[in-house]
C-alpha positions as CSV (number, residue, x, y, z in Angstrom):
1,M,0.7,-1.7,10.9
2,K,3.3,0.9,10.0
3,R,2.4,2.9,13.1
4,N,3.0,-0.1,15.3
5,T,6.4,-0.7,13.6
6,V,7.5,2.9,14.3
7,L,6.2,2.6,17.9
8,A,8.2,-0.6,18.4
9,L,11.3,1.1,16.9
10,I,10.9,4.0,19.4
11,V,10.4,1.7,22.4
12,G,13.4,-0.3,21.4
13,L,15.6,2.7,21.1
14,T,14.3,4.1,24.4
15,I,15.3,0.9,26.2
16,V,18.7,1.0,24.6
17,T,19.2,4.7,25.6
18,T,18.1,4.0,29.1
19,I,20.6,1.2,29.4
20,A,23.3,3.3,27.9
21,C,22.6,6.2,30.3
22,G,22.5,3.8,33.2
23,E,26.0,2.6,32.3
24,I,27.5,6.1,32.7
25,T,25.4,7.3,35.7
26,T,27.4,7.4,39.0
27,A,25.4,6.0,41.9
28,V,25.1,8.3,45.0
29,T,24.2,6.8,48.3
30,P,22.1,9.0,50.5
31,G,23.3,9.6,54.0
32,T,27.0,9.2,53.2
33,P,29.1,10.5,56.2
34,A,30.6,14.0,55.6
35,T,33.9,12.7,56.8
36,T,34.4,10.5,53.8
37,A,34.8,13.6,51.7
38,A,38.0,14.6,53.5
39,T,40.4,13.0,51.1
40,S,43.6,14.5,49.8
41,G,43.3,17.0,46.9
42,A,45.4,14.9,44.6
43,E,43.4,11.8,45.2
44,A,40.1,13.6,44.6
45,T,41.4,15.0,41.4
46,S,42.6,11.6,40.3
47,N,39.2,10.0,41.1
48,T,37.3,12.8,39.2
49,Q,39.4,12.4,36.1
50,A,39.0,8.6,36.2
51,T,35.2,9.1,36.4
52,I,35.2,11.5,33.5
53,D,37.3,9.1,31.4
54,A,35.0,6.2,32.2
55,A,32.0,8.3,31.4
56,V,33.4,9.3,28.0
57,A,34.3,5.7,27.2
58,A,30.9,4.5,28.3
59,T,29.2,7.1,26.1
60,G,31.1,6.0,23.1
61,T,30.2,2.4,23.8
62,A,26.6,3.3,24.3
63,Q,26.5,5.3,21.0
64,A,28.0,2.3,19.1
65,G,25.5,0.0,20.7
66,L,22.7,2.4,19.9
67,Q,23.7,2.5,16.2
68,A,23.9,-1.3,16.1
69,T,20.4,-1.5,17.6
70,V,19.1,1.1,15.1
71,D,20.5,-1.0,12.2
72,A,19.0,-4.2,13.6
73,I,15.6,-2.7,14.1
74,V,15.5,-1.2,10.7
75,Q,16.6,-4.5,9.1
76,A,13.8,-6.3,11.0
77,T,11.3,-3.7,9.9
78,M,12.4,-4.1,6.3
79,T,12.1,-7.9,6.5
80,A,8.6,-7.7,8.0
81,A,7.5,-5.2,5.3
82,Q,8.8,-7.4,2.5
83,A,7.0,-10.4,4.0
84,T,3.7,-8.5,4.2
85,S,4.2,-7.1,0.6
86,S,4.7,-10.6,-0.8
87,A,1.7,-12.1,1.0
88,A,-1.6,-12.4,-0.9
89,P,-4.3,-10.0,0.2
90,T,-6.8,-11.7,2.5
91,S,-9.0,-8.8,3.5
92,T,-12.4,-8.2,1.9
93,P,-12.7,-4.9,-0.1
94,S,-14.8,-2.3,1.6
95,A,-18.2,-1.3,0.2
96,E,-16.6,1.9,-1.0
97,Y,-14.4,0.0,-3.5
98,V,-17.0,-2.6,-4.5
99,T,-19.2,0.2,-5.9
100,M,-16.3,1.5,-8.1
101,T,-15.7,0.5,-11.6
102,E,-12.3,-0.9,-12.5
103,E,-11.4,2.3,-14.3
104,E,-12.4,4.4,-11.3
105,L,-10.4,2.3,-8.9
106,A,-7.4,2.3,-11.2
107,A,-7.6,6.1,-11.4
108,L,-7.8,6.4,-7.6
109,I,-4.6,4.2,-7.3
110,E,-2.8,6.5,-9.8
111,Q,-3.9,9.6,-7.9
112,S,-2.9,8.1,-4.6
113,A,0.5,7.2,-6.0
114,A,1.0,10.8,-7.2
115,E,0.3,12.0,-3.7
116,V,2.9,9.6,-2.3
117,V,5.4,11.1,-4.8
118,A,4.5,14.7,-3.8
119,A,4.8,13.9,-0.1
120,T,8.2,12.3,-0.7
121,E,9.5,15.2,-2.7
122,E,8.2,17.6,0.0
123,S,10.1,15.6,2.6
124,A,13.3,15.6,0.5
125,D,13.1,19.3,0.1
126,A,12.6,19.8,3.8
127,T,15.5,17.6,4.5
128,A,17.8,19.6,2.1
129,Q,16.8,22.9,3.7
130,T,17.2,21.5,7.2
131,T,20.6,20.1,6.7
132,A,22.0,23.0,4.7
133,D,23.7,24.6,7.7
134,G,25.2,21.3,8.9
135,T,23.0,21.0,12.0
136,I,19.5,20.1,13.0
137,T,17.3,21.4,15.9
138,Q,14.6,19.4,17.7
139,E,12.0,21.5,16.0
140,E,13.4,20.6,12.6
141,I,13.5,16.9,13.6
142,D,9.8,17.1,14.5
143,E,9.0,18.6,11.1
144,L,10.9,15.8,9.3
145,E,9.2,13.2,11.4
146,A,5.8,14.6,10.5
147,C,6.7,14.6,6.8
148,A,7.7,10.9,7.1
149,A,4.5,10.0,8.9
150,E,2.4,11.7,6.2
151,A,4.3,9.8,3.4
152,E,3.8,6.5,5.3
153,E,0.0,7.1,5.6
154,L,-0.3,7.8,1.9
155,I,1.7,4.7,1.1
156,A,-0.5,2.6,3.4
157,Y,-3.6,4.0,1.6
158,T,-2.2,3.3,-1.8
159,E,-1.4,-0.3,-0.8
160,E,-5.0,-0.6,0.5
161,L,-6.3,0.4,-2.9
162,I,-4.0,-2.0,-4.6
163,D,-5.2,-4.8,-2.4
164,A,-8.8,-3.9,-3.2
165,Y,-8.0,-4.0,-6.9
166,Y,-6.4,-7.4,-6.6
167,S,-9.5,-8.8,-4.8
168,L,-12.0,-7.3,-7.3
169,Y,-10.1,-7.5,-10.6
170,G,-7.0,-9.6,-10.0
171,E,-8.4,-12.6,-11.9
172,L,-9.7,-10.5,-14.7
173,A,-7.0,-8.0,-15.4
174,T,-4.1,-10.5,-15.7
175,E,-2.5,-8.6,-18.5
176,T,-1.8,-5.5,-16.4
177,L,-0.9,-7.1,-13.0
178,E,2.8,-7.2,-13.7
179,L,3.0,-3.4,-13.8
180,L,0.9,-3.2,-10.6
181,V,3.2,-5.6,-8.8
182,A,6.1,-3.4,-9.8
183,I,4.4,-0.3,-8.3
184,E,3.8,-2.3,-5.1
185,D,7.4,-3.4,-4.9
186,D,8.6,0.2,-5.3
187,L,6.2,1.3,-2.6
188,A,7.8,-1.3,-0.3
189,L,11.3,0.0,-1.1
190,L,10.2,3.6,-0.4
191,T,8.8,2.4,2.9
192,E,12.2,1.0,3.8
193,E,13.9,4.4,3.0
194,I,11.3,6.2,5.2
195,T,11.9,3.7,8.0
196,A,15.6,4.2,7.8
197,A,15.2,8.0,7.9
198,E,13.0,7.7,11.0
199,A,15.7,5.7,12.7
200,V,18.3,8.3,12.0
201,L,16.0,11.1,13.3
202,I,15.4,9.1,16.5
203,E,19.1,8.7,16.8
204,M,19.5,12.4,16.5
205,E,16.9,13.1,19.1
206,T,18.7,10.8,21.5
207,A,21.9,12.7,20.9
208,L,20.2,16.0,21.5
209,D,18.6,14.7,24.7
210,Q,22.0,13.6,26.0
211,G,23.5,17.0,25.1
212,L,25.8,15.4,22.5
213,A,26.7,17.0,19.2
214,L,25.1,15.6,16.1
215,A,27.4,13.3,14.1
216,E,28.2,14.6,10.7
217,E,27.7,11.1,9.4
218,A,24.1,11.0,10.6
219,I,23.3,14.3,8.7
220,T,25.0,12.9,5.6
221,E,23.1,9.6,5.9
222,L,19.8,11.5,6.2
223,E,20.6,13.5,3.0
224,T,21.4,10.3,1.1
225,I,18.2,8.6,2.2
226,A,16.2,11.6,1.0
227,Q,17.9,11.5,-2.4
228,T,17.3,7.7,-2.7
229,A,13.6,8.1,-1.7
230,T,13.1,10.8,-4.3
231,A,14.5,8.5,-7.0
232,Q,12.2,5.8,-5.8
233,A,9.2,8.1,-5.9
234,T,10.0,9.1,-9.5
235,A,10.0,5.5,-10.5
236,I,6.6,4.9,-8.8
237,Q,5.1,7.9,-10.7
238,A,6.3,6.6,-14.1
239,Q,5.1,3.1,-13.4
240,A,1.7,4.3,-12.2
241,Q,1.2,6.3,-15.4
242,S,2.3,3.3,-17.5
243,W,-0.1,1.0,-15.6
244,Q,-3.0,3.4,-16.0
245,Q,-2.5,3.5,-19.8
246,A,-2.3,-0.3,-19.9
247,V,-5.5,-0.6,-17.9
248,Q,-7.4,1.6,-20.4
249,S,-6.1,-0.5,-23.3
250,A,-7.0,-3.7,-21.5
251,L,-10.6,-2.6,-20.8
252,E,-11.3,-1.9,-24.5
253,S,-9.5,-5.1,-25.6
254,R,-11.5,-7.2,-23.3
255,A,-14.8,-5.6,-24.4
256,A,-13.9,-6.2,-28.1
257,N,-13.1,-9.8,-27.4
258,V,-16.4,-10.7,-25.7
259,L,-18.5,-8.8,-28.3
260,A,-16.7,-10.8,-31.0
261,V,-18.0,-14.2,-29.6
262,Q,-20.4,-15.9,-31.9
263,P,-23.4,-18.1,-30.8
264,N,-22.7,-21.8,-30.9
265,A,-26.1,-23.1,-29.7
266,I,-29.1,-21.0,-30.7
267,P,-32.3,-21.9,-28.8
268,P,-34.9,-23.6,-31.1
269,D,-38.0,-21.8,-29.8
270,R,-39.4,-19.0,-27.7
271,A,-39.5,-20.9,-24.4
272,A,-35.9,-22.2,-24.9
273,A,-34.8,-18.6,-25.8
274,L,-36.3,-17.3,-22.5
275,L,-34.7,-20.1,-20.5
276,S,-31.4,-19.3,-22.2
277,A,-31.7,-15.6,-21.2
278,F,-32.5,-16.6,-17.6
279,E,-29.5,-18.9,-17.6
280,Y,-27.4,-16.0,-18.6
281,V,-28.8,-13.9,-15.7
282,D,-28.2,-16.7,-13.3
283,T,-24.6,-17.3,-14.5
284,V,-23.7,-13.6,-14.2
285,R,-25.2,-13.4,-10.6
286,A,-23.3,-16.5,-9.6
287,A,-20.0,-15.2,-11.0
288,L,-20.4,-11.9,-9.1
289,E,-21.4,-13.5,-5.8
290,D,-17.8,-13.3,-4.5
291,K,-17.5,-9.6,-5.7
292,S,-15.0,-10.5,-8.4
293,L,-14.9,-11.9,-11.9
294,S,-12.3,-14.1,-13.6
295,L,-11.5,-14.4,-17.2
296,A,-12.9,-17.9,-17.3
297,E,-16.2,-16.7,-15.9
298,L,-16.2,-13.8,-18.4
299,D,-15.6,-16.2,-21.3
300,A,-18.5,-18.4,-20.2
301,I,-20.8,-15.4,-19.8
302,A,-19.9,-14.1,-23.2
303,Q,-20.8,-17.4,-24.8
304,L,-24.1,-17.8,-22.9
305,G,-24.9,-14.2,-23.8
306,A,-24.2,-14.7,-27.5
307,N,-26.5,-17.7,-27.5
308,A,-29.3,-16.0,-25.5
309,S,-29.2,-12.9,-27.5
310,A,-29.4,-14.8,-30.8
311,G,-32.4,-16.9,-29.3
312,L,-34.3,-13.8,-28.3
313,Q,-33.6,-12.2,-31.7
314,A,-34.9,-15.3,-33.6
315,H,-37.9,-16.3,-31.4
316,G,-38.7,-13.5,-29.0
317,G,-41.0,-11.5,-31.1
318,P,-41.1,-7.7,-31.1
319,Q,-41.0,-7.2,-27.3
320,L,-38.2,-9.7,-26.5
321,Q,-36.2,-8.8,-29.6
322,Q,-35.6,-5.4,-28.0
323,L,-34.0,-7.1,-25.1
324,A,-31.6,-9.0,-27.3
325,G,-29.3,-6.0,-27.5
326,S,-29.1,-5.5,-23.8
327,I,-27.3,-8.8,-23.2
328,P,-24.1,-7.9,-25.2
329,D,-24.2,-4.5,-23.5
330,I,-24.1,-6.1,-20.1
331,T,-21.4,-8.5,-21.1
332,A,-19.3,-5.6,-22.4
333,Q,-19.8,-3.7,-19.2
334,L,-18.5,-6.7,-17.2
335,A,-15.5,-6.9,-19.5
336,R,-14.7,-3.2,-18.9
337,G,-15.0,-3.7,-15.1
338,Q,-18.2,-1.7,-14.9
339,V,-19.7,-4.2,-12.5
340,P,-22.1,-1.8,-10.7
341,Q,-23.7,-0.7,-13.9
342,A,-23.9,-4.2,-15.2
343,Q,-25.7,-5.4,-12.1
344,V,-28.3,-2.6,-12.5
345,N,-28.9,-3.5,-16.1
346,L,-29.0,-7.2,-15.2
347,D,-31.9,-6.5,-12.8
348,S,-33.7,-4.6,-15.5
349,L,-33.2,-7.5,-18.0
350,E,-34.5,-10.1,-15.6
351,A,-37.6,-8.0,-14.8
352,A,-38.3,-7.4,-18.5
353,L,-38.1,-11.2,-19.3
354,G,-41.2,-11.7,-17.2
355,T,-42.2,-15.1,-15.8
356,R,-39.5,-17.8,-16.0
357,P,-40.8,-20.7,-18.1
358,S,-40.7,-24.3,-16.8
359,R,-38.1,-26.6,-18.3
360,P,-39.5,-29.2,-20.7
């Protein structure tokens, strides 16, 4: 989406530049009789000066119009980015993310955010070195545009990871989502700064193409944007670290809470204990069918698991009593966001339970 935005920005500016150039281009009609050139020297000089004055005025008007268009396109891009950021994720997480634990996905988000910070700082350093002599060449503009494109790609990847986290653990990790939303908001702000820098760079390219000197204000604006982007990246890094610590704490807290649940309906006999264990398996499978788990589902699973484990312990005999401990282990894994491991152990539990008894 960001590549499309930049493409739209370039196309818009190209159109404006074409119009501006058209306004200052003198039309020449082929086949004009040579005799029409035999005008007086004073009159020719007067016409030439008038043409030059008109061209200069038109150039100034075109530049002003170009700047206005740049500002308008940047503002429209910012508005679109904000709307996209505030919208709820609708895409289904890819298989790559589904096979990750919550801890692994959170670590990947933090790592990706760190790469965004590094790319932003690299871009800011390049900007400072480029503008140190008060001018910028086309080669230097190309380098800065490449830095901006790299930062945008890393931001897009980080946002993709965050969307996957929302889809998989958003209903479970409610205590840490506020920090994650703050990271997402800062990523959106950083995207705005990068978009603004790209607009300035395109404006500079246009000036160089027209043989115009680069405005000192444009160079200063580029330096200011780089400084703001660096501050934004620093905030993202701090928030990502805080969020990662909060996730670690939340994982252990959730596991402790589900393991503290006490049975409230112990099955009265062996058959009922087996049925209770199978009900636990069925409930876990149903909860994970949509590839996510909510706190309400986890609470229900924890209670069913406590009852089933107590039933197997009381009536299962030596063989089934060994399975009683696997149920709270599975529940704790679900609480820690270790869904892939929990599913493997759930399959083993179901197989070990044997034939499902009929209900009385």
